[in-house]
VEXDREN-2710 file (C-alpha; in Angstrom, 1 decimal):
% VEXDREN-2710
k/r/px/py/pz
1/MET/137.2/205.2/82.9
2/LYS/137.2/202.9/85.9
3/ILE/135.4/199.6/86.1
4/ARG/135.2/197.4/89.2
5/GLY/134.5/193.7/89.1
6/ALA/135.7/190.3/90.3
7/ILE/137.9/188.5/87.8
8/ALA/135.8/185.7/86.3
9/ALA/138.4/184.5/83.8
10/ILE/141.8/185.5/82.3
11/LYS/142.2/184.2/78.8
12/ASN/145.5/183.1/77.3
13/GLU/147.3/185.8/75.4
14/LYS/146.7/185.8/71.6
15/LYS/149.4/186.9/69.2
16/ILE/147.6/188.7/66.4
17/SER/150.7/189.9/64.6
18/GLU/154.4/190.7/65.2
19/LYS/153.4/194.0/66.8
20/PHE/150.1/193.2/68.3
21/LYS/149.2/190.9/71.2
22/LEU/145.9/190.8/73.1
23/GLN/144.8/189.2/76.4
24/GLU/141.1/189.2/77.5
25/VAL/139.8/189.4/81.0
26/TYR/136.2/188.8/82.0
27/LEU/134.9/190.6/85.0
28/ASP/131.8/189.7/87.1
29/SER/130.5/193.3/87.6
30/SER/127.1/192.2/88.9
31/ASN/125.3/194.4/91.4
32/TYR/122.4/194.0/93.8
33/ASN/119.1/195.7/94.4
34/GLY/119.5/197.5/97.8
35/MET/115.9/196.9/98.8
36/THR/115.3/193.3/97.7
37/GLY/118.9/191.9/97.5
38/GLU/118.1/190.6/94.0
39/LYS/121.2/190.1/91.9
40/TYR/121.5/191.8/88.5
41/GLU/124.1/189.7/86.6
42/ASN/126.5/191.7/84.5
43/HIS/129.8/190.9/82.9
44/THR/132.4/193.1/81.3
45/LEU/135.2/192.2/78.9
46/VAL/138.4/194.2/79.1
47/GLN/141.5/193.6/77.1
48/VAL/145.2/194.2/77.6
49/VAL/147.0/195.1/74.5
50/ASN/150.7/194.5/74.0
51/ASP/151.5/193.6/77.6
52/LYS/150.4/197.0/79.0
53/VAL/149.5/195.3/82.2
54/ASP/151.3/192.4/83.9
55/LEU/148.4/190.0/84.9
56/SER/150.7/187.4/86.6
57/GLY/149.7/188.6/90.1
58/PHE/145.9/188.3/89.5
59/LYS/143.6/185.3/89.7
60/ARG/140.0/184.4/89.4
61/GLY/138.0/185.9/92.3
62/ASP/140.2/189.0/92.9
63/LEU/138.1/192.1/93.1
64/VAL/139.8/194.7/91.0
65/ASP/139.5/198.3/89.8
66/VAL/140.5/198.5/86.1
67/GLU/141.4/201.7/84.5
68/CYS/140.8/201.6/80.7
69/HIS/140.1/203.6/77.6
70/LEU/136.9/203.0/75.6
71/ASN/137.7/202.5/72.0
72/GLY/135.2/202.2/69.1
73/ARG/135.4/202.2/65.4
74/PHE/133.5/201.5/62.2
75/PHE/134.7/199.0/59.7
76/ASP/133.7/197.4/56.4
77/ARG/132.7/193.7/56.4
78/GLN/133.7/191.4/53.7
79/ASP/130.1/191.3/52.4
80/GLY/130.2/195.1/52.0
81/SER/128.0/196.0/55.0
82/ARG/129.1/198.4/57.7
83/GLY/130.1/197.2/61.2
84/PHE/131.1/198.7/64.5
85/MET/133.3/197.3/67.2
86/GLN/134.0/198.6/70.7
87/SER/136.5/197.6/73.4
88/PHE/137.8/198.5/76.8
89/ASN/141.6/198.7/76.6
90/ALA/143.0/198.3/80.1
91/TYR/146.1/200.1/81.2
92/LYS/146.0/199.6/85.0
93/PHE/144.6/196.8/87.4
94/ASP/144.5/197.4/91.1
95/LYS/143.3/194.8/93.7
96/VAL/140.6/196.3/96.0
97/ILE/141.4/196.5/99.7
98/ASN/138.8/196.5/102.4
99/THR/138.8/198.7/105.6
100/ALA/140.8/196.0/107.4
101/GLY/143.6/196.3/104.8
102/ASP/142.9/192.9/103.2
103/TYR/142.4/192.2/99.5
104/VAL/138.8/191.4/98.6
105/ILE/138.4/188.0/97.1
106/PHE/135.2/186.5/95.9
107/SER/134.5/182.8/96.6
108/GLU/133.5/180.4/93.8
109/GLU/129.9/180.5/95.1
110/GLN/129.8/184.3/94.8
111/LEU/131.2/184.4/91.2
112/ASN/129.1/184.1/88.1
113/THR/130.7/181.6/85.7
114/PRO/129.1/181.9/82.2
115/GLN/130.2/179.7/79.3
116/LEU/133.0/181.8/77.8
117/PRO/133.5/182.2/74.0
118/GLU/136.6/180.7/72.5
END
């Protein structure tokens, strides 16, 4: 699956266990009404597991195409109820290039910056 969006935030890597590390990337994947120009805000959370992607060359504002797998699973909560979780596990990030051959970068004014969870 491919998702396009501007990088809104790259969180610090979290070490979950000796064999599992996770880094979250928030994308501003908003789109616009072609007739009115109205903006429809949309954000997507993708995650990089165990250093599958080197994010050191990416920064806030870069327009990227992210290739990822959609993963979902059921689990049992501590209170005995059933839960479900879903994630986009990224395996490739590519910066988007315009017709002039330049990377597309969104300015701060163009980016949505929501309050991010911890």
